[in-house]
C-alpha positions in Angstrom: 0.0 0.0 0.0 2.8 2.4 0.9 4.6 1.6 -2.3 1.5 2.4 -4.4 1.1 5.8 -2.6 4.7 6.8 -3.2 4.5 6.0 -6.9 1.5 8.3 -7.4 1.8 11.6 -9.3 -0.5 14.6 -8.7 -1.2 16.8 -11.8 -3.0 20.0 -11.1 -4.2 22.2 -14.0 -4.4 25.8 -13.1 -6.7 28.3 -14.8 -10.0 30.1 -14.7 -13.0 27.7 -14.4 -15.3 27.9 -17.3 -13.0 29.9 -19.5 -12.8 28.7 -23.1 -9.6 28.7 -25.1 -11.3 30.1 -28.1 -14.0 32.8 -27.7 -15.1 36.3 -28.7 -16.1 39.1 -26.4 -18.7 41.5 -27.8 -19.0 44.6 -25.7 -22.0 47.0 -26.2 -21.4 50.5 -24.7 -24.0 52.5 -22.9 -25.1 53.8 -19.5 -27.0 51.6 -17.0 -30.4 52.7 -15.8 -33.8 53.0 -17.3 -33.4 56.7 -17.9 -30.8 56.0 -20.5 -32.3 53.0 -22.2 -33.7 54.9 -25.3 -30.9 57.5 -25.6 -28.6 57.7 -28.6 -25.6 56.9 -26.4 -27.1 53.5 -25.5 -27.0 52.1 -29.0 -24.3 49.6 -28.0 -26.5 48.2 -25.2 -29.5 47.9 -27.5 -27.5 46.1 -30.2 -26.1 43.4 -27.9 -29.6 43.1 -26.3 -31.0 42.4 -29.7 -28.3 39.9 -30.5 -28.9 38.1 -27.2 -32.7 38.0 -27.8 -32.2 36.7 -31.4 -30.3 33.7 -30.1 -32.2 33.2 -26.8 -29.2 34.0 -24.7 -29.9 35.2 -21.1 -28.3 38.1 -19.2 -27.9 35.8 -16.2 -24.2 36.3 -15.2 -22.2 39.1 -13.7 -18.4 39.3 -14.0 -16.7 42.2 -12.3 -18.4 45.4 -13.4 -20.4 44.0 -16.3 -23.4 41.8 -16.9 -23.0 39.0 -19.4 -24.9 36.7 -21.8 -23.3 33.9 -23.7 -23.8 31.2 -26.3 -22.4 29.9 -29.5 -22.3 31.2 -33.1 -21.3 28.3 -35.3 -18.3 26.8 -33.6 -17.4 30.0 -31.8 -18.1 30.7 -28.1 -19.4 34.2 -27.7 -19.8 36.3 -24.6 -21.8 39.5 -24.7 -21.1 42.2 -22.2 -22.7 45.4 -20.9 -20.4 47.4 -18.6 -22.1 48.8 -15.5 -19.4 51.5 -15.0 -21.2 54.2 -17.0 -19.9 55.2 -20.4 -16.8 57.1 -19.6 -15.3 54.3 -17.4 -16.1 51.5 -19.8 -12.5 50.5 -20.0 -12.4 49.4 -16.4 -15.0 46.7 -17.0 -13.6 45.7 -20.4 -10.1 45.4 -19.1 -11.3 43.1 -16.3 -13.1 40.9 -18.7 -10.1 40.7 -21.1 -7.8 39.7 -18.3 -10.2 37.2 -16.9 -10.8 35.4 -20.2 -7.2 35.9 -21.3 -8.2 37.4 -24.6 -6.2 39.0 -27.3 -7.3 42.4 -28.5 -8.5 41.0 -31.9 -10.9 38.8 -29.9 -12.8 41.8 -28.6 -15.5 43.7 -30.6 -16.8 46.9 -29.2 -20.2 48.4 -30.4 -21.0 52.0 -29.8 -22.6 55.2 -31.1 -20.8 57.5 -33.6 -21.6 61.2 -34.0 -19.6 61.5 -37.2 -21.7 58.9 -39.0 -25.2 59.8 -40.3 -28.2 58.1 -38.6 -28.8 54.7 -40.3 -25.1 54.1 -41.2 -22.8 51.5 -39.6 -19.1 51.0 -40.0 -16.8 48.2 -39.0 -13.1 48.7 -38.4 -10.3 46.5 -37.2 -8.7 49.3 -35.1 -8.1 53.0 -34.9 -8.4 56.0 -32.6 -11.3 56.8 -30.3 -12.2 59.9 -32.4 -13.3 61.7 -29.3 -15.6 59.0 -27.9 -15.0 58.9 -24.2 -16.0 55.3 -23.7 -13.6 54.2 -26.4 -10.8 56.4 -25.1 -11.1 54.7 -21.7 -11.1 51.2 -23.3 -8.0 52.0 -25.3 -6.3 53.3 -22.1 -7.1 50.1 -20.2 -6.2 47.7 -23.0 -3.1 49.6 -23.8 -3.8 49.3 -27.5 -6.3 50.6 -30.1 -5.9 47.5 -32.4 -9.2 45.9 -31.6 -12.3 45.7 -33.8 -15.1 48.2 -33.3 -18.5 48.5 -34.9 -19.8 52.1 -35.0 -23.5 52.9 -35.3 -24.3 56.4 -36.6 -26.3 58.8 -34.6 -25.4 61.9 -36.5 -24.6 65.4 -35.2 -27.4 67.6 -33.8 -29.3 69.5 -36.5 -29.7 72.4 -34.1 -26.4 74.2 -33.7 -27.4 75.3 -30.2 -27.5 71.7 -28.9 -24.3 70.5 -27.4 -22.9 67.0 -28.3 -23.4 65.8 -24.7 -27.0 66.8 -24.7 -27.5 65.2 -28.1 -26.1 61.8 -27.2 -28.0 61.6 -23.9 -31.4 62.5 -25.4 -34.0 60.3 -27.0 -34.3 60.7 -30.8 -37.6 61.6 -32.4 -39.8 58.9 -34.0 -38.5 59.3 -37.7 -34.9 59.2 -36.5 -35.6 56.3 -34.1 -36.9 54.2 -36.9 -33.7 54.7 -38.9 -31.6 54.0 -35.7 -33.5 50.8 -35.0 -32.9 49.6 -38.6 -29.2 50.3 -38.2 -29.1 48.4 -34.9 -30.6 45.4 -36.7 -27.9 45.6 -39.4 -25.3 45.9 -36.6 -26.6 42.6 -35.1 -26.2 40.9 -38.5 -22.7 42.5 -38.9 -21.6 41.0 -35.6 -22.8 37.6 -36.6 -20.9 37.8 -39.9 -17.7 39.2 -38.2 -17.7 36.2 -35.8 -18.5 33.5 -38.3 -16.7 34.9 -41.4 -14.0 37.2 -40.0 -13.5 41.0 -39.7 -11.9 41.6 -43.1 -14.7 39.8 -45.1 -17.4 41.5 -43.0 -15.8 44.9 -43.5 -16.1 44.6 -47.3 -19.8 43.7 -46.9 -20.8 46.1 -44.2 -18.9 49.2 -45.2 -20.0 49.2 -48.8 -22.2 52.3 -49.5 -25.2 51.2 -51.6 -25.5 54.6 -53.2 -21.8 54.7 -54.0 -22.0 51.2 -55.3 -24.9 52.2 -57.5 -23.0 55.2 -58.9 -20.0 53.0 -59.7 -22.2 50.4 -61.4 -23.8 53.2 -63.5 -20.4 54.5 -64.4 -19.2 51.0 -65.4 -22.3 50.5 -67.6 -21.7 53.9 -69.3 -18.1 53.1 -70.1 -19.1 49.7 -71.3 -21.7 51.2 -73.7 -19.1 53.8 -74.9 -16.6 51.0 -75.6 -19.2 49.0 -77.5 -20.2 52.0 -79.6 -16.6 52.7 -80.5 -16.1 49.1 -81.5 -19.3 49.2 -83.6 -18.1 52.4 -85.4 -14.7 50.8 -86.0 -16.3 47.7 -87.5 -18.5 49.8 -89.8 -15.6 51.9 -90.9 -13.6 48.7 -91.7 -16.6 47.3 -93.6 -17.1 50.5 -95.6 -13.4 50.5 -96.5 -13.5 46.8 -97.5 -16.5 47.4 -99.7 -14.9 50.4 -101.3 -11.8 48.4 -102.1 -13.9 45.6 -103.6 -15.6 48.1 -105.9 -12.4 49.5 -107.2 -11.2 46.0 -108.0 -14.3 45.3 -110.0 -13.9 48.3 -112.3 
C-alpha cells in the first residue's frame, strides 16, 4: 500500500474555471439605468440586447463590473457584455473581462454610437483611434492598444447648432430618427454575426459598402461599357465600308 502511494503523481491544471480557449467578447457600450435606455448613447447596449434575444441568450451572469450573456455562433463561443461603470469608465469593466478570459485584442469587438456617422449608417473597423468617444478612449487606455475591432452605429450630429454634443447623445431621438436607428441596430446585429463567423476583413467589405456609391460605380461602369461597345461598332462599320470600297475598285 505504501509503495502504491509513493508512486502516485498529482497533476494540477491551473486556470479560470469555465474559460474557453477560443471565444469572442462583444461589448456594447452604454449607461446603466432605465433613464438612459432609449438614448442615442445606448446604441451599443441595444445592439447586444437584440443579439442576445435573437439567439435566446440570457443576461444571467455578472463578472466584475459587467453583466453577461453567452452562447455559440457556429463553432465560436461568444460572450456579450454590458459594462455597468457608465460610459466614460467602460475600459475598467472591459479590461477586467479581457484579463479574466485571457483574450487577445483581436478577440474583442466593441459596439458604440458615432456622431460622425449619419443616422442609419454603420461602419466596421479592425482598429483605430477613439475619435473623441470617451468610452472608447477609456477602453484604449485600459487595454493599452487601439488595435481591436469596433462597430460604430451612426447617430449623426445635432441638426440644431445650439444643442451640445453631450445633450444630443444623452437624449432620445424623435420617431422618424428612431426608426432609422432601429434599422441600423438590426444591421449591426447581422454584422456582428458575420464578423464572428466569417471574420472581420470579409465583413468589413460587406458592411462598409455604401449602396449609393455602389450604384453610382455600377452606372459609371455601364456607361463606359456602352461607350466602348459603340466605339467598337463604329470601328467595324468603318472597316466594312473600307472593305466594300476596295472591292468596288477591283471590279472596275
